[in-house]
C-alpha positions as CSV (number, residue, x, y, z in Angstrom):
1,M,115.0,145.6,46.5
2,L,115.0,146.4,42.5
3,R,111.3,146.0,42.5
4,Y,111.1,148.7,45.1
5,A,113.2,150.9,43.2
6,V,111.0,150.6,40.2
7,L,108.2,151.1,42.5
8,F,109.1,154.1,43.6
9,L,110.0,155.3,40.1
10,I,106.6,154.7,38.9
11,V,105.0,156.7,41.8
12,A,107.5,159.8,41.0
13,L,106.4,159.8,37.3
14,V,103.0,159.6,38.1
15,A,103.3,162.3,40.7
16,G,104.9,164.5,38.4
17,V,102.3,164.1,35.7
18,L,99.6,164.8,38.3
19,G,101.8,168.2,39.8
20,F,102.9,167.1,42.8
21,A,106.2,168.0,42.6
22,G,107.1,167.3,46.3
23,V,106.1,163.7,46.1
24,A,107.8,163.2,42.7
25,G,111.1,164.5,44.1
26,A,110.7,162.3,47.5
27,A,110.0,159.3,45.5
28,T,112.8,159.8,42.8
29,N,115.3,160.2,45.4
30,I,114.1,156.7,47.2
31,A,114.3,155.3,43.9
32,W,117.6,156.4,43.0
33,F,119.1,155.0,46.9
34,L,117.1,151.7,46.4
35,F,118.8,151.3,42.6
36,V,122.2,152.3,44.2
37,L,121.9,150.1,46.9
38,F,120.7,147.4,44.9
39,L,123.7,147.7,42.4
40,I,126.2,147.6,45.3
41,L,124.5,144.4,47.1
42,F,124.7,142.7,43.4
43,V,128.3,143.5,42.9
44,V,129.0,142.2,46.1
45,S,127.3,138.8,45.5
46,L,128.8,138.4,42.5
47,V,132.4,138.9,44.1
48,M,131.8,137.0,47.2
49,G,130.1,133.8,44.8
50,R,133.1,133.3,42.9
51,R,135.4,132.4,45.4
52,S,137.3,129.2,45.0
53,P,136.2,126.4,47.4
54,V,139.1,125.9,50.4
């Protein structure tokens, strides 16, 4: 998931340099959403992985 966030960020940067503002904005929003989702899932997996065995 982090790979896709970085990929969309690169697409946004390239589109921004080439002047495609709409594509750059959409790719930036997708990258931001994927990065936040990655962080949430990462924190949840850290918390769930540290439970002691019963």
